[in-house]
N, C-alpha and C positions, 0 to 999 in steps of 0.2 A: 504494500500500500504506500503511495507517495506521501511524503511528509509535507505539510503545509507550512509555509514560512509566515510568521506573524511579524508585522512591522514593529520595530522597536519603539519604545516610548519617545525617544528623541525624534524619530521620523514622524510620529503622530503629531507631536508638538510643532514641528516644522511645517507640516501640511496645514494644521489649524492656523498657524501664523500667516501662511500664504493666503488662505481663504479670507481671513480678517482684513489683511492689507488690501487685497483685491476689492473687497466690499467697500472699504473706505475710499479708494480711488474711484470706484464706480459712482458712489454717492456724490463725491466732489465734482465729477464730470457732469452730472445731471443738474447741479446747482449753477445755472447759467447767470451771467452778469452782463450788464451793458453800461457804458459810461457816456454821459452827455455833458459837454462843457457848458457852463453858464458864463457867457462872455458879455461884453458891454452892450446891453440892450438886445441880445438875441441868444437863443439856444443853438448849439452847434448842429443839432438835428431838428428839422421842422416836424418830422414824423419818425416814430420808431415802432416796429412791429416785433413783439416778443412772445414767447410761450408762457403759459401760466406757470408761476413759480419762479420766474426770472426776477432778479434784483436789478433795479436801475439805480445807478449812482450819478448824481449831479455833482460836478466838480467846478468850483468857482475859479475862474482864471482871469477875469477882468479887473478893472480898477473901481468899479461901482458896486454899491450894495444891491443885492437881489434876493428874491425868494422863489419858491416853487409852490404853487397853489393849484388845487383842482377846481376848475370852473364847472365841469360836469363829468360824471362817470359813476360806475357802480360803487366805488368806495372813495370817501373823502380823506385827504391827507394833506399835509403841508409842512414845509420847512420853516425855520425861523428866518428872519431877514439877516443876511450875513455878507461879509466882504470876502472872506477866504474860507477854505475848507470844503467839506463835502456834505451831502445829504443823500441817504439811500432809502428806497422803498421797495419791498418785495411784493410783486403783483400776484395775488392769489385768486382774484375774481376776473373772469373773462369780460371783455367789453372794450369800449372806446373811452379813453380818458382825455379830456381837453384840459391842458395845463396852461398856466400863465404866471407872470411875475406881476404882483399887485403894484409895484412901483413904476413900471414902464409899460404904458399902453402899447399894444401891438407886439409885445414879447410873448409869443404863444408857441406851443408845440402840442403834438398829439402822440399818445401812446396807445397802440392797439394790442390788446392781450388776446391771444387765440387759445 
């Protein structure tokens, strides 16, 4: 009768570690991000289309104070008024979000979440 070889404890631990690391990398890859620059009186993108679960980060690069507010959309959110730094929002609800800066008329953008 043939003898069955059993994996050693070290081999089982190594295989488990590989599975855990693979799961972490897969989860990180699924967490999509998108960056939009907030420049002087305009957003670097007029329209952005993202998948549900994507985080959009607005990065202030201009010399003026700005904010990001929701004019219309499934969920309301908004940044503080700031000169430098970033603001992030994770989009979990599908739909069209019309965004604007309350300090600068005409500074608008759209985020479409599919």
